[in-house]
C-alpha positions as CSV (number, residue, x, y, z in Angstrom):
1,M,179.0,8.2,66.0
2,F,178.3,5.8,68.9
3,D,175.0,3.9,69.2
4,V,174.9,3.8,73.0
5,Y,177.0,5.4,75.7
6,G,176.7,3.5,78.9
7,F,177.1,4.9,82.4
8,G,177.2,2.3,85.2
9,N,179.0,0.3,87.9
10,A,182.2,-1.3,86.7
11,L,182.2,-4.6,88.7
12,V,184.2,-7.8,88.4
13,D,181.7,-10.7,88.7
14,L,182.8,-13.6,90.8
15,Q,180.4,-16.3,89.7
16,V,180.0,-19.6,91.7
17,T,177.4,-22.3,91.7
18,V,175.9,-23.2,95.1
19,D,173.2,-25.4,96.4
20,F,170.1,-24.1,98.2
21,E,171.5,-25.0,101.6
22,T,174.6,-22.8,101.0
23,L,172.5,-19.9,99.9
24,E,170.3,-20.2,103.0
25,R,173.3,-20.4,105.2
26,I,174.8,-17.2,103.7
27,G,171.4,-15.7,104.6
28,H,170.5,-13.3,101.8
29,P,167.2,-13.3,99.8
30,A,167.3,-15.4,96.6
31,G,167.4,-13.4,93.4
32,A,168.3,-10.1,95.0
33,M,171.2,-7.7,94.7
34,I,172.6,-7.0,98.2
35,L,175.3,-4.5,99.1
36,I,177.9,-5.9,101.4
37,D,181.0,-4.6,103.0
38,D,184.6,-5.9,102.7
39,E,184.4,-8.0,105.9
40,T,181.2,-9.7,104.7
41,R,182.7,-10.2,101.3
42,A,185.7,-12.0,102.8
43,S,183.5,-14.2,105.0
44,V,181.3,-15.2,102.0
45,L,184.2,-16.0,99.8
46,A,185.8,-18.1,102.5
47,S,182.7,-20.2,102.7
48,L,182.5,-21.0,98.9
49,D,184.1,-23.6,96.7
50,H,186.6,-21.6,94.7
51,G,187.0,-24.5,92.3
52,T,183.8,-23.6,90.5
53,M,184.3,-19.8,90.6
54,E,184.7,-17.8,87.5
55,A,185.7,-14.1,87.3
56,S,184.6,-11.8,84.5
57,A,184.0,-8.1,83.9
58,G,180.4,-7.2,84.7
59,G,178.0,-4.6,85.8
60,S,174.4,-4.3,84.5
61,V,174.9,-1.5,81.9
62,A,178.3,-2.8,80.9
63,N,176.8,-6.2,80.1
64,S,174.2,-4.5,77.9
65,I,176.9,-2.5,76.2
66,V,178.8,-5.6,75.4
67,G,175.6,-7.0,73.9
68,V,175.4,-4.0,71.6
69,A,179.0,-4.6,70.5
70,A,178.5,-8.3,70.0
71,L,175.6,-7.5,67.6
72,G,177.8,-5.3,65.5
73,G,177.0,-1.9,67.2
74,R,179.4,0.8,68.3
75,P,179.1,1.4,72.0
76,A,181.1,3.2,74.7
77,F,181.1,2.9,78.5
78,T,182.1,4.9,81.5
79,G,182.7,3.2,84.9
80,C,184.9,3.9,87.8
81,I,187.8,1.5,88.5
82,H,191.0,1.5,90.6
83,D,194.5,0.9,89.1
84,D,194.6,-2.6,90.6
85,G,194.4,-6.2,89.3
86,H,190.6,-6.1,89.0
87,G,190.6,-2.7,87.3
88,R,193.2,-3.7,84.7
89,S,191.4,-7.0,83.9
90,Y,188.2,-5.1,83.5
91,T,189.8,-2.7,81.0
92,E,191.2,-5.5,79.0
93,S,187.9,-7.3,79.0
94,L,185.9,-4.4,77.6
95,A,188.6,-3.7,75.0
96,S,188.5,-7.3,73.8
97,A,184.7,-7.0,73.5
98,G,185.0,-4.0,71.2
99,V,183.8,-1.4,73.7
100,K,185.3,2.1,74.0
101,F,186.0,2.3,77.8
102,A,186.2,5.9,79.1
103,A,187.3,5.0,82.6
104,E,187.4,7.2,85.6
105,Y,189.9,6.2,88.3
106,G,188.9,6.1,91.9
107,D,190.9,6.0,95.2
108,R,189.2,2.9,96.6
109,P,189.6,-0.7,95.2
110,S,187.7,-1.8,92.1
111,G,184.3,-3.2,92.9
112,T,183.3,-6.8,92.8
113,C,180.0,-8.8,92.7
114,I,179.7,-12.3,94.1
115,V,177.1,-14.0,91.9
116,L,175.6,-17.1,93.6
117,I,173.9,-19.4,91.1
118,T,171.5,-22.0,92.4
119,P,170.2,-25.2,90.7
120,D,167.0,-23.4,89.6
121,A,169.2,-21.0,87.5
122,Q,168.4,-18.1,89.9
123,R,171.2,-15.7,90.7
124,T,171.8,-13.8,94.0
125,M,174.3,-10.9,93.8
126,L,176.4,-9.7,96.7
127,T,178.0,-6.5,95.7
128,T,181.0,-4.7,97.2
129,L,181.0,-1.4,95.3
130,G,184.5,-0.2,96.1
131,C,185.0,2.8,93.8
132,A,182.5,1.6,91.2
133,G,179.8,3.9,92.5
134,D,182.1,6.9,92.8
135,I,181.6,8.2,89.2
136,S,181.8,12.0,89.3
137,A,181.0,14.6,86.7
138,R,184.7,14.5,85.8
139,G,184.2,11.0,84.5
140,I,181.7,12.0,81.8
141,C,183.3,11.8,78.4
142,T,181.5,14.8,76.9
143,E,182.9,14.2,73.4
144,T,181.6,10.6,73.4
145,L,178.2,11.7,74.8
146,D,177.9,14.5,72.2
147,H,178.3,11.8,69.5
148,S,176.1,9.1,70.9
149,K,172.5,8.3,69.9
150,I,171.5,7.1,73.4
151,L,172.8,7.6,76.9
152,Y,172.1,4.5,79.1
153,I,172.2,4.7,82.9
154,E,171.6,2.1,85.6
155,G,169.6,2.6,88.8
156,Y,172.3,0.9,90.8
157,L,174.4,4.1,90.6
158,W,171.9,5.7,93.0
159,D,173.4,3.4,95.7
160,G,176.8,5.2,95.4
161,T,177.8,8.8,95.2
162,A,177.2,9.1,91.4
163,I,173.7,10.6,91.4
164,D,175.0,14.1,90.7
165,A,177.1,12.8,87.8
166,C,174.1,11.0,86.4
167,R,172.0,14.1,86.5
168,E,174.8,16.1,84.8
169,A,175.1,13.5,82.1
170,I,171.3,13.6,81.5
171,A,171.4,17.4,81.3
172,L,174.2,17.2,78.8
173,A,172.4,14.6,76.7
174,R,169.4,16.9,76.5
175,K,171.5,19.7,75.2
176,H,172.8,17.5,72.3
177,D,169.5,15.7,71.5
178,T,170.9,12.4,72.8
179,K,168.1,10.2,74.1
180,V,168.2,9.0,77.7
181,A,167.6,5.3,78.6
182,F,167.4,4.1,82.2
183,T,167.2,0.7,83.9
184,A,165.6,0.3,87.3
185,S,168.2,-2.4,88.2
186,D,166.5,-4.2,91.1
187,P,163.3,-4.1,93.1
188,F,165.1,-3.2,96.3
189,C,166.9,-0.5,94.5
190,V,163.5,0.9,93.4
191,D,162.3,0.8,97.0
192,R,165.4,2.7,98.2
193,H,165.1,5.4,95.5
194,H,161.4,5.3,94.6
195,D,160.8,9.1,94.4
196,D,163.9,9.7,92.3
197,F,163.0,6.9,89.9
198,R,159.5,8.2,89.5
199,E,160.9,11.6,88.8
200,L,163.2,10.2,86.2
201,L,160.3,8.3,84.6
202,N,158.0,11.3,84.5
203,E,160.5,14.0,83.6
204,H,163.9,13.0,82.4
205,V,163.9,9.6,80.6
206,D,163.0,8.7,77.0
207,I,163.3,4.9,77.5
208,F,162.7,3.0,80.8
209,F,163.6,-0.6,81.3
210,A,162.3,-2.7,84.3
211,N,161.5,-6.3,85.0
212,A,158.0,-7.2,86.3
213,A,159.1,-7.0,90.0
214,E,160.8,-3.6,89.5
215,A,157.8,-2.3,87.6
216,R,155.4,-3.5,90.3
217,H,157.5,-1.7,93.0
218,L,157.7,1.4,90.9
219,T,154.0,1.7,89.9
220,G,152.2,-0.2,92.6
221,L,150.5,-2.2,89.8
222,E,150.5,-6.0,90.0
223,S,150.1,-6.6,86.3
224,A,153.2,-6.3,84.1
225,V,151.0,-5.2,81.2
226,E,149.3,-2.4,83.2
227,A,152.7,-1.3,84.5
228,A,154.2,-1.1,81.0
229,E,151.1,0.9,79.9
230,Q,151.5,3.4,82.7
231,M,155.2,3.7,82.3
232,G,155.0,4.1,78.5
233,R,152.5,6.9,78.9
234,A,154.8,8.6,81.4
235,C,158.0,8.6,79.4
236,G,157.1,7.6,75.9
237,L,158.8,4.2,75.7
238,A,158.9,1.6,78.5
239,V,159.8,-2.0,78.4
240,V,158.8,-4.5,81.1
241,T,160.4,-7.9,80.9
242,D,158.6,-10.7,82.6
243,S,160.9,-13.7,82.6
244,G,159.4,-16.7,80.7
245,N,156.4,-14.5,79.7
246,G,158.5,-12.4,77.4
247,A,158.4,-8.6,77.3
248,Y,155.8,-5.8,77.2
249,V,156.6,-2.6,75.3
250,G,154.5,0.4,76.1
251,T,154.4,3.8,74.3
252,K,152.3,6.9,74.7
253,D,149.4,5.3,72.9
254,D,150.2,1.6,72.3
255,I,151.3,-1.6,74.0
256,F,152.4,-4.9,72.6
257,H,153.8,-8.2,73.8
258,V,156.8,-10.2,72.5
259,P,156.9,-13.9,73.8
260,A,160.0,-15.4,75.3
261,L,162.1,-18.1,73.7
262,N,161.2,-21.6,74.8
263,V,164.5,-22.6,76.4
264,T,165.7,-24.3,79.5
265,P,167.7,-21.7,81.6
266,I,171.1,-22.6,83.1
267,D,172.0,-19.2,84.6
268,T,169.6,-16.2,84.5
269,T,172.4,-13.8,85.3
270,G,172.3,-10.9,82.8
271,A,169.0,-11.9,81.1
272,G,167.6,-8.4,81.5
273,D,170.9,-6.8,80.5
274,A,171.1,-8.9,77.3
275,F,167.5,-7.9,76.5
276,A,168.4,-4.2,76.8
277,G,171.5,-4.7,74.7
278,G,169.5,-6.3,71.9
279,F,166.7,-3.7,72.1
280,L,169.1,-0.7,72.2
281,H,171.1,-2.1,69.2
282,G,167.8,-2.5,67.3
283,I,166.4,1.0,67.8
284,T,169.7,2.6,67.1
285,N,170.1,0.7,63.8
286,G,166.9,1.3,62.1
287,H,164.7,-1.5,63.4
288,S,161.1,-1.1,64.5
289,L,160.2,-1.3,68.1
290,R,158.8,-4.8,67.7
291,E,161.9,-6.0,65.8
292,A,164.1,-4.5,68.5
293,A,162.1,-6.2,71.3
294,E,162.3,-9.5,69.4
295,A,166.1,-9.0,69.1
296,G,166.2,-8.4,72.9
297,V,164.2,-11.5,73.6
298,R,166.4,-13.6,71.4
299,L,169.6,-12.4,73.0
300,A,168.3,-12.9,76.5
301,G,167.1,-16.4,75.6
302,R,170.5,-17.3,74.4
303,V,172.4,-15.8,77.3
304,I,170.5,-17.8,79.9
305,M,171.4,-21.0,78.2
306,H,175.0,-20.8,79.5
307,Y,176.9,-19.5,82.5
308,G,177.9,-15.9,82.6
309,A,176.0,-12.6,81.9
310,R,177.7,-11.7,78.6
311,P,176.7,-12.9,75.2
312,T,179.0,-15.1,73.1
313,A,179.6,-14.9,69.4
314,E,177.2,-17.9,69.0
315,D,174.5,-16.1,70.9
316,C,174.6,-13.3,68.3
317,G,174.5,-15.7,65.3
318,A,178.2,-15.4,64.5
């Protein structure tokens, strides 16, 4: 039995520290995820200091899945890669993290994400999807899905051609009493697919994750608390993370707050992913909602104290 079966973009993260002037010169909004083409990717890479660049396997849901594994859970993941250097390193990385990787192979090159980290610990992500967003229904590992407690899907997949595959996976999950969790991914992603995400919230999802900005764009409410309340009533269980303010967990008839750890962030990349990993591990291993939220806050707080989006053994108390 798998705790969580993740469905998301398989991206190799290229992380590099930059100053504010460099970010301004590159010309993309700080803290956003921007889709770029191959030409733009080459231009951005040429302007950066490769001496500080680190490559690692990433992607929002994949990072959460690694968090589940690091905490002792049993997760699986499906993403689309190409049989190239990035794809092979991605496969090796998930295997070493203890994740079952049910890969689908695409015709285009494997996807990458340039992660620009500024001195305020903010991250700006410039993503070249390649084949990452090309997951098809053929990529669904039905045997794994049938034996999973939760299917976890990321909103970023709506930017590729994987929407039909996501909907098919959700339909299969329903047939086998597998709960469906979803993350909104990014405020601009919410704007691009607002009606679809509202439909998912109201009709197809059991657990909905969003940060405060995403929740505001989705609900039109300024207050993270009110957004969590509305979203929780809609789907049954919603979590709105609010950076240093912690997280708000809303259900059909209740809402509670869990404060953030008092830490100094170095790199906020993957904070929300780590929270989701800790939370999903908790609720699939017999913990209460509050205990699961506290586990998510702890893991997120630890991850932002070092570079990189994935939790280390030390982050998980090992």
